[in-house]
C-alpha positions in Angstrom: -8.6 14.6 46.7 -9.9 14.4 43.2 -8.8 17.0 40.5 -12.4 18.3 40.4 -12.5 18.8 44.2 -9.2 20.5 44.1 -10.3 22.8 41.2 -13.4 23.7 43.1 -11.5 24.6 46.3 -8.9 26.6 44.3 -11.7 28.6 42.6 -13.3 29.3 46.0 -9.9 30.2 47.6 -9.2 32.7 44.7 -12.5 34.4 45.7 -11.1 34.8 49.2 -12.6 31.7 50.9 -10.0 30.9 53.6 -11.9 27.7 54.5 -11.4 26.4 51.0 -7.7 27.3 51.2 -7.4 25.6 54.6 -8.9 22.4 53.0 -6.2 22.6 50.3 -3.5 23.0 53.0 -4.9 20.1 55.0 -4.9 17.9 51.9 -1.4 18.6 50.8 0.7 19.8 53.8 2.0 16.3 54.8 3.4 15.7 51.2 5.0 19.2 51.1 6.4 18.9 54.6 7.8 15.4 53.8 9.5 16.6 50.6 11.0 19.6 52.4 12.2 17.5 55.4 14.1 15.3 53.0 15.5 18.3 51.1 16.3 20.6 54.0 17.5 17.8 56.2 16.1 19.4 59.4 12.5 18.9 60.5 11.9 22.2 62.2 13.3 24.1 59.3 11.2 22.1 56.9 8.1 22.8 58.8 8.8 26.5 58.7 9.6 26.3 55.0 6.4 24.5 54.4 4.4 27.1 56.2 6.1 29.8 54.3 5.4 28.0 51.0 1.7 27.8 51.8 1.6 31.4 52.8 3.3 32.4 49.6 0.9 30.2 47.6 -2.0 31.9 49.2 -0.7 35.3 48.2 0.1 34.1 44.6 -3.0 31.9 44.1 -4.1 34.0 41.2 -0.9 33.0 39.3 -1.7 29.3 39.7 -2.5 28.2 36.1 -3.5 24.6 36.8 -0.9 22.9 34.5 0.1 20.8 37.5 -1.5 19.7 40.7 -1.8 22.3 43.6 0.5 20.0 45.6 3.2 20.1 42.8 2.9 23.9 42.6 3.3 24.4 46.4 6.1 21.9 46.4 7.9 24.0 43.8 7.4 27.1 45.8 8.7 25.4 48.9 11.7 24.1 46.9 12.6 27.6 45.8 12.2 29.1 49.3 14.3 26.2 50.8 17.0 26.7 48.0 17.1 30.4 48.7 17.4 29.9 52.4 20.1 27.4 52.0 22.1 29.8 49.8 21.6 32.7 52.2 22.8 30.4 55.0 25.8 29.4 53.0 26.6 33.1 52.3 26.2 33.9 56.0 28.6 31.1 57.0 31.2 32.4 54.5 30.8 36.0 55.8 31.1 34.8 59.4 34.1 32.6 58.5 35.8 35.4 56.6 35.2 37.8 59.6 36.6 35.3 62.1 39.7 34.7 59.8 40.1 38.4 59.6 40.0 38.8 63.4 42.5 36.0 63.8 44.8 37.1 61.0 47.1 39.0 63.2 47.2 36.2 65.7 47.8 33.2 63.3 51.2 32.3 64.8 50.1 32.7 68.3 49.3 29.5 70.2 45.6 29.0 71.2 46.6 29.3 74.9 48.1 32.7 74.3 45.1 34.0 72.4 42.8 32.8 75.3 45.0 34.4 77.9 45.0 37.7 75.9 41.2 37.6 75.5 40.8 37.0 79.3 43.2 39.8 80.1 41.5 42.1 77.7 38.1 41.3 79.4 39.5 42.2 82.8 40.8 45.7 81.7 38.7 48.7 82.7 36.5 49.8 79.8 38.5 52.9 78.8 41.8 51.1 79.0 40.4 48.1 77.0 39.1 50.5 74.3 42.5 52.2 74.0 44.4 48.9 73.9 42.0 47.6 71.3 42.4 50.7 69.1 46.1 51.3 69.5 47.5 47.8 69.9 44.8 45.7 68.2 43.9 48.0 65.3 46.9 50.1 64.8 45.4 53.5 65.5 47.8 56.2 66.7 47.6 57.5 70.2 46.3 60.8 68.8 43.6 59.0 66.8 42.5 57.0 69.9 42.3 60.2 71.9 40.1 61.8 69.4 37.8 58.8 69.0 37.4 58.2 72.7 37.4 61.9 73.6 40.3 61.3 76.1 43.4 63.4 76.9 46.4 62.2 74.9 48.3 61.5 78.1 45.5 59.3 79.4 45.6 57.3 76.2 49.4 56.9 76.4 49.2 55.6 80.0 46.3 53.3 79.2 48.4 51.8 76.4 51.4 51.3 78.6 49.4 49.8 81.5 47.3 47.7 79.2 50.3 46.3 77.4 51.9 45.4 80.7 48.8 43.5 81.9 48.6 41.7 78.6 52.3 40.7 78.8 51.8 39.5 82.4 48.9 37.4 81.3 51.0 35.8 78.7 53.9 35.2 81.1 51.5 33.6 83.6 49.9 31.4 81.0 53.3 30.2 79.6 54.7 29.8 83.0 57.7 32.1 82.2 
């Protein structure tokens, strides 16, 4: 596409001509997608990023000053969107990793087999009992606090803790072959 054709289409698109903008997208989408595929490293993500870049460019077309080609401008928008997405993904991974490490902090010394056995045993507990065990044994809440949180009688909470602990210990004994 010649610079004159591009300028004409941009001017028409600025006036709301969606066909003119579609022609700009058709002319430049392969280059923008190709760049973002190489940068993002994943084709499906790059295609989504390119689409987002063109939508953003449409919304911000009035800001395009023409100092570069339209393709360069949209590629820059795509780069910033991809960079921000990459950063957000990295932050999410750190958050998820921190959360998982926090969940496993109390179980660091426990062998994987024991953790799996406890997880299975917890899943088999009745809902109320599982909630009480998770609160009192897992999170360190007092029996009174658990009773208040779950709206259960204190005696029920105490019996759920006792029975739940026994089931978890049996699960560990079975797993270890003790």
